[in-house]
Structure formats: structure tokens, C-alpha cells
VOMARSE-194520 format. One record per residue (C-alpha): y, x, z; residue in one letter. Coordinates in steps of 0.02 Angstrom, whole numbers, plus 50000, padded with zeros to 5 digits. Example, Ala and Ser with C-alpha at 12.3 -4.5 7.8 and 13.67 -1.06 7.14 Angstrom:
2
497755061550390A499475068450357S
END
This chain:
649
512475348158896M512375365958953K513795377258848S513255392658733S513895404558857K512685397959006D511235394958880I511835415658823F511815418059023N510195412059051E509185420358928V510195437558962M509425435859132E507695432159099T507385447758981L508255459359089S507485452559267N509125447459330S510035466659279S511145459559153Y513085455159231E513335437059158P514455433359037L516225426359128R517005420058960S517155417058797Q518505423458653P519765410058620S520685417158469Q520235432558353P519415448158416I520775459258317T522135449958399D521455451358588L522395463858695N521545482258719V520715476158914V520035461158858T519315469758715K518655482858792Q517675470958922Y516795461058754Y516435476758684I515415483358854R514565464258871Q514115465858684A513305483458691T512235479258870S511575463258780A511115474358644F510245484858732R509215472358840V508625465158665I508125482458604C507055483758771E506285468358736A505845471058565I505315489558593A504665492258762P504975506658836G505645513558688Q507405500258685G508575517258685P507955524658534A507835509858441L509845506958490F510095524158410Q509155520258250E510305502458232V511665509358260I511465523458144Q510895511657991H512415499058030N513505515358011S513075521857835K513355503657777S515095502557868T515705519157787K515235513357624K516085497757638D517555504557703C517725518357580R517685505957439E518715495057528K520145508357557D520135513057362L520665496257333L521955495957475T522585511957426E523055503957243T523915488557312V525005499457429V525425511757314E525895494857204A526865487957344Y527805503657363K528375505157173I528895486757159A530705482757187E530885464557173D530555458457342H529675442257271N528495454357171I528305463857353K527645448357423T526545444257308Q525615459557308I525585459257497L524425443457486S523125451657394L522615461757593I523725451457706A522425441957775T521185457557780K521955467657876Y522705467358055S525035466058068K524595482758158N523565490558021E524655483757889L526275491757965C525255508357984Q524825509957798M526605501957719I528115511657818E529525500557888D528495483857852L529005471957965S528155455758028I529195443957957H528545451457790K526635450657830I526915431557888D527835427957731K526475435757622A525185425857729R525985410957689K526075416857530H524205419257527A523955403757572T525035389557480T524935399357321H523485411157328G523315428857334P524375437757206G524725422457114Q526455422857020Y527815410457078I528925404656929T530925405657009P531645387157002T533255387256928K534725380757007I536185374756923T537925371456997R538675359056917V540725357656949R541205349956796I540565334556723S540045330156528K541525320656532Q542695334056558Q542115346156456I541955335456297Q543885330756336H544195349356336F543335351956179I544055338456085E545765345156135F545545364056060I544665355555922S546015344055866S546765350155702P548285355855749C547425370155850Y546115372055710L546055376455534Q544395375355412T544005388355293V543195386255119G541795396255149F540815406455277G539945398655444S539545404855622K538205404155753T538265394655902I536625398656027K536325385956154L535585389856328S534095383956272S533965397056144G534125386455994V535405392255866Q536555380555776V537555385655602K539175378455615V540505380655484P541795393155503K543635388055573V545275397555619I546025395855796R547885395355767T548325398055959M547605408956072I546445404156227G547595406956386S549095396756261R547715382656241L547385380956398I549045380056479E549625366456351A547775358456412Y548365360456580T550265352356542D549245338656448Y548005334356591C549725336356729Q550435321456620E549155309356602H548565313256790S546875321156749I545965332356856Q546085350356783V544585361556785P544785380056861C545485392456702R543815401456717A542725390556673T543975383656529L543965402356455F542065401356468K541965385356354I543315392456228I542215406856233K540585398356173C541505387556048C541415396855874A543005400755798A543895415855726S545695421055784Q547315419655654L547995435355635K549645441955541S549285450255376L550325461155288Q550595464755078G549975450055048L550055443554847D551525434754833N550935421754705H549465417854829A550555417454976S552075404954911E550495393254831G549755389755010M551445389955078A551805376154955A550185366354991I550835364855174E552355359655132T551665347955036L550715341055182Q552145342055278K553055330955145T551485317755147V551875315855348E553645311855302K553145297855178L552035292655306S553455290355417E554295281855280N553055268455261G551555276655169L550105269755227E548995280355352Q547475277955254G548265284055108K549045299655170A547595307055242N546975305155059D548025315554997L547905327455135K546145329555101K546525330054923Q547735343954946L546505354755055N545435351654928A546535356054801L547005374554914K545035378654918S544755377754734H546185387954689L545665400754823K543985400654802H543145392354636D544495393154514F544435410654478Q542555412554435T542605398854313H543745406654195L543155412254019T543865418853865S543155402353772T542675388253882S542575369753830F543545365653988C545535366153936I545925372054119H544525387454116H544975395053946C546015407753969I546585411853757Q547185391153769Y548045397653917A548805413753877L548865411653678S550505406453576E549325396353460K548035383353493S546125389753502C544985390053355N543685379953455H543775361353548Q543755357753725H542405343653759S542265347053948E543215340354100I543165349754270C543595335054412I544365347554538P545535354854414C545835338954355E546345334454542N547765346354546I548705335654439Y548115317354503H548565323354681T550375329054614I550545313454514R550035303154682S551455312754798I552565309654648E552255290454636N552185287354828S554015294254859T554745283754704E553915267754760S554445271054949L556245264355030T556985279355140F558165276955275S559435289555226S559725296455029Y559815314455104L557955313255161I557445306255000K558235321854912E557755333755018E555645324454999V556065328154814E556495345554813F555235350454905D553865341554793I554715349854639K554865366754719T552975366054790S552365361554603I553085375654522D552295386954629K550635381054632L550845381554443I551535396554447N549795401154561W548675394954443R549405403854316N549485421354406H547555419154423L547395416454258I548035432054209R547365441854333S545755437054272V546075443654112N546935458954143Q545465465854237D544495462354068K545225477153998S544235489554136K542755480254122S542645480053936N543215498553940I541885504454028L540535491253945K540905502353785H541345518053860L540585532053765E540035550253838K541645559253755D542845544953843Q543495545654015V544465530654105L545805534754232I546405524754353I548015531354439A549135525654580D550505530554719W549795530954881A550875525655031M551965544355093K551035550755225Y552045554055362L551805574155450P550735573355616Q550695585755741N549115588255861F550505587856020R551995578455962E553765577256052T555045563056034Q556155574555943S554865578455785D554265559855798W555765552355756Y556625554055590G555015560355483K555245561955281Q553515556255188G552655567155099I552445560754912S550525562054840W549765553654703H547675548354679V546895546254535T545125542354498C544075546154342A542665537554281L541465543954131F539595544754091L538575561554169P538275575054038D536605574254012M535815556354041E535285545753908E536135527453920Q535325511853827D536575499253774S535465484953841D535505493154036T536855495654154E537855512254147K537825523354272N539555530554297L540175547954390E541665547054480I542975561554512L544805560354620S546165569654595F547535572354717V549305576754686H550275582154846L552055582754770V553265599854853Q554615594054730N555045577754627G555285561354618S553955545954600Q554685542554438G553855543354265W554205562954219F553165566554374S551945555054319V551765562354147S551655579454232Q550185575754344I549485566654187F549485582654107Q548645591754246D547265579754259I546925580454076F546585599254079S545725599154233T544525587754155L544545596954004K543925611554103E542625603354209L541805592654079K542185601353902P541285587153813H542845573953844L544205571253713S544785551353733D545675544953880V546145525853928Y547305524954068I547555510554182K548785506854336S549785495654424D551545487754367N552385500554464A553985506854391G553425524554355C551945518454246Y552795502054157H554075511754068S554555514453903L554895533253918P553255534353996L552355523553857M553335535853713T553065550653795Y551015548753796L551245541853623W552015555653558K550865570553629N549485561353637R548545575753491N549495588753584E548685587053761M546855592853823S546295573053795L546745561053680T547845545453768V546885530153681K547635514453771E548585510953925F548145493754035N549305487454163F548515476154313S549355460154344E550595459254468V550365460054640Q548225462154583S548285482354564G547195485254708K545705496254624D544695514154669L546255524554722C546575510354880D544775516654941A544955533554905R546545535254984T545995528355140G544435540355154S545855554855130C546945549455266R545395545655387L544985566855326H546645572155380I546705561455550L544825567955611N545685584455543Y547195580955658V546215576055808N545215594355817E547015602055865G547875606055682H549495599455631N550015594855461V551755593255405T551965598755243D550895598355071V550075616655092F549425610855264E548835593555209M548005602155061K547185612955193K546605596355314A546025585855123L544775604955091E544255605455281S542575605055305H541945602855135G543275592255089G542995572255027V541795572154930V542105572654723N543975576954763T545125590954700Y546685591554779V548215600854705T549925605154772V551065603254597I553085606354603D554075596154447V555345604054391N556435589354387M557925598554297E556835597654131K556495578854143Q557295573353961P557795557753898G557625544653766L558635547053597S558885530253587G558105514053643Q557195501153574L558295483053589K556905472753521S555615477453669L555525471153815A554415480353901I554155474254063S553285457753947S551845469353888Y550405474753988N549145481153845N549905499453754F548535504553621I549105522353536F548845524553363G549555537853215N550375521453124D551475518353308G551005508453469M550275490953482R550835480853620V550125466353705Y550665452253827K549145448753862A547395460353854Y546305453653709G547745438053668I548455439153494G548625452653378S549995459353466G551525467353400E551695484853318L553045496453361I553045507753208S553115527253198S554645528353133T555615519553299S554645528753420L554905545953334Q556845541853313S556975540053518I555675554353556S556515567653480R556715574753660T555065573153729L554315588153698S552445592253780C553245609653870E552605607454034N553945603754175G552755607054333Y552045620754417E550275621454517V550585627554678R548885637454772L
END
């Protein structure tokens, strides 16, 4: 059988009358990949053959037909090339903009099979043959321009059993404490979010890992690398235990009492108490702590039908006028848990009499602290009602004043030497917040009242933090309020239990001069001990931040005048008036006698009237005790309303 080359040569020999040079070979690879010499040979052969065909079609007009065909094909080729160039240019620009090499391969695969390697290298600078081959392979395997999702490679260097073992170690009760409220969210690698109860970690991460390493070495367990363990700790949601200062003494002692009882239960377990019962007692103590810390205060009311929640029953010296028909199970469990621990102690036999005495002493002192904590919570809720009731029934001509001494301010320099840093003497400053109704606002008795707040900061140039300085500060506040708000006439005062407030001289001074000062003093109420945080503390924080920003701008605050300038800088703190006051302590009077029957520290609420001063141990409980005006006049002969202070500008 003849080949196509032989058939072609015979046909061309017949058409050209043996003038056509026979074709010697046929290309075995793409024309575009042939070298220049071979490619030129086939071009010459094709051109000669085409001329012979044109002469055979149009005898005597072969060259003319040849030119017409060339011109016609040239127009079509230019149109196709122009359209192809527009698409190619877009692809080339996209390739140049792309940054990821996978995306570049994906884009290049769109044109990699349409052009030769030389043409592609001319279109795109720095394009290698390897990249072209990779793009052509992409087009052949996945299709031109198709996106490939990269496979995620996970290197497992720690087994699931090791992870579980470490998590169980750091989750043991000795390293984690449960919290009675709140939750945290853990985000898994799959994107799923899981809510878990909030817990507190009692040891920092590095020491946890050290303890785990020692444990593994003791038990011949392979320890994962520290970096992996740190990552696991970071993923396990837990808060870090932190030191705190200024805690409520009663609450802190109550929490310590529960911890002592838990340790006592462990001692009882070592001396024969069943492990199951010991675990139950520990759970009951945790529930007791959570109840007293979070829930108990929210259930307290003045006249509750539950005897544990009735403030009137708890604070009154007389019985209630109503029956207590309800029972609170968590409150009953307090006494049930205490009795269970006491009964367990009596039923056990200890190895030593001293151990039994120690256990009984711990139980007795812990119970006393728990009861004191509970009573403290009741008194705190009751005393806070004085403020809420005054604000609830506040009239337009009345104002509530909350007073407190701020912590002494230590002088600061923008650039401070060591000699200036040591041995500083603090600056005394007093903060007062006044709450009253706006001037022109009509208040509906059924709606919540909108109150206006003004703050007064008194920087004491001379004078101590005693009752006389407080009385002079009150005088200045009353006169300033009367100037700013002339419609005000009556004032209620609230403060913490500091000795400069909770003192007989100040109470007697305010009673005697209640009608001679700019505002008439109606009541003075004290908060429960350790529960005096109020608006003044928040305003003190704002003032301290304002001073700090002033110092950071390149100023010094070393005395009361520079402190006043700092507080008034940049418009000052909102609704805050700053005064430098100089108290003349030489004018401080003394009482001309004493009231032996009155223990002033036992009373927390004072109402001033013309017939005398009525005092209450607890707010709204009982009828109180009246100190007659005759008794007060006899001890206040020297307490005049004469100003003993001077305002410094």
C-alpha cells in the first residue's frame, strides 16, 4: 500500500509535468516545535505545491489566483489574531497581578496549550519552561483554569491518649476552681463553638507544665514538648487566679471559713469518715458558698414569708407581725451541712485528743464566720435601702449628698528623680456627689426619675481628715449648691463608716446648725461596714485618670494648686467643681459633755428634728431611740456655725 507521501508526489508530478521537486519526508512532530531549517523546507514545499494547484485550477492565471488566495486568508488571520490577542492580554495581566504560585499556574493553564513555549516566554517575562510544563499538565489533568482545593496536611506528633491524659491532669480539682456564674466559649478547629462553665486556674501555665513533667517522669510516661502543652493550655478556656486587695472582711473570712471546713472534712475522712459522705459534704459546702456569694442577697425583703429572707425578723429586737410559712431549701442546707459536720465529728474516734480539739475548734470558728457573713449581707441590703428610698421619694427642693475621702494623692512630676520619688507626703482630697431632680422637669410618680449629678472635689491645703474638716467641707458644699440651685432647701447625707463621719461631734454639730446653714440637714445615713462603695469611688477614678493625662502632657502635680489646675485642664471633669480649702484647726471646738447612754458606733441612721435626734441601729427597723434636744443642747454649747475654713483661689 502506497504512503500518503508517495501518492502526493505522484499527483504533483502529474500536475506539474515533472517540474515539482518531490517531497523527501513528512514531519513527525508539531510544526511549531521544528527547528528553523526544517520549518523553512516544508514552507517552500507547501508554497510550490500551492502554486502548481493554482495553475491547474486556472491555467495561465495561476499567479493571480495565488495572490488572491493569500490576500483573502491574510484578512481572516488578522481578525482572528486580534480577537485572540485581547483574551491573551487579559490572561497575561491577571498572571502578573497574581501573587500565589498555585493561582499563577491556574491562570497560565488557560493559554499554555495555545502558544508555543517561545511565544509564551516572549509574552511573560521571567517565565520558565518548568512553569509552562506545569501549567500544561494542570490543563490536561484538571482542565484549563480549574481551581484545585489544596489538601490539608496535619502532622500528628502527640496521640489522642496523651492529650486526654494532660487535660485530665490540668482539670483536677487541685488546679481548677469552679465559679458559681458565667461561662466561656471554646472554638473548635471545625469552627463549632462550645459553651463551657467558667472555671479559675489556680496555677500559671508554666508551673502546671513543670508539675506535669515531674509527674510523667515519676511514672515513666513520655512527656510531649513544652510548646505543644502550652498550646493545649491556651485552648482550654479558664481564667487565671489573681491577687485582690481591699476585699470585704466579712466576705473574705466567710470564704476562708468554707475552705477550712473543706479541709476539716478531709481530716474527718482520714480518721474514718466514709469517702462517699465526705464527697457529699464537700459538694454541700460548695453549694453553700455559691448561695451566700450570689443568690442570698437577691432573696432578701423587708417582710418575707421565709424566715431566712425576712430582714424585719433578722434585725428587729421584736418578732414580726406576719407569719413565715415558706422555706428556702438552700438556706436550710446551711444549717443542715453544719449539723452534719458536727455529728460526723462526734461519731468518729480520733487517733489523738489534740486532733479532735483542733477539728472542733476549726468547726466552731468557721461556723461563727459563716453566720457573721450571712448577717453582714442582711445588714448591707437593709442599709442600702436608705439611699434607694430617699431617691424614690426625693422632692424638687431636696438633694442627696454622698461623701467620701479619696485615698491620698501622691505628688507626681513629669520627670521624677529618685530623691523626689522617695518620702512623698500625700495630698488629702474629699469627694462629694450631689443627686437631685432637674429644675424644670415634670416628674410622674409612676415613672423612673431622671436625676442630675454634681460632684465637688475639695483639696485640703491645711487640716486633718477629722470631723471638723468634714463639717467645714459640708458648709462649703451647701453654700455652693444653694448658689447653683437656689430651689434646693433640704439635704440628706450618706457616707461610709469612717470615724470622721460616724462621730458624735459631727452629728451634734449638724443637728444644732441644721437650720443655720444654707441647706437644712434632714438625715444622715451610714452604709454597712465594708460596704461603702458608691458614686464617689467612680468619680475619684475619673479624676485620677484626668490628672494622669495632664502629667503625661509634661506637667507636674506636687501641691493642691497644681492638682486643681490639673483637674480643671481641658474643660475639667464633667459636672465636677474643684475647690482648694484651708481648714483652721485652731478653731475646732469640742463637746461640752458626753452622752453616756449613747454608743454612737451602734447606730447607723440619724434623723434630725426640732425635738431632738432620733437614731436607729438599722434602717427602718423599730421606732428608734430619741435623743432629746435638751441633751443635745447641753453638749453642743461650743459648736457654733462660724466658718473655720477659707477657700483658696
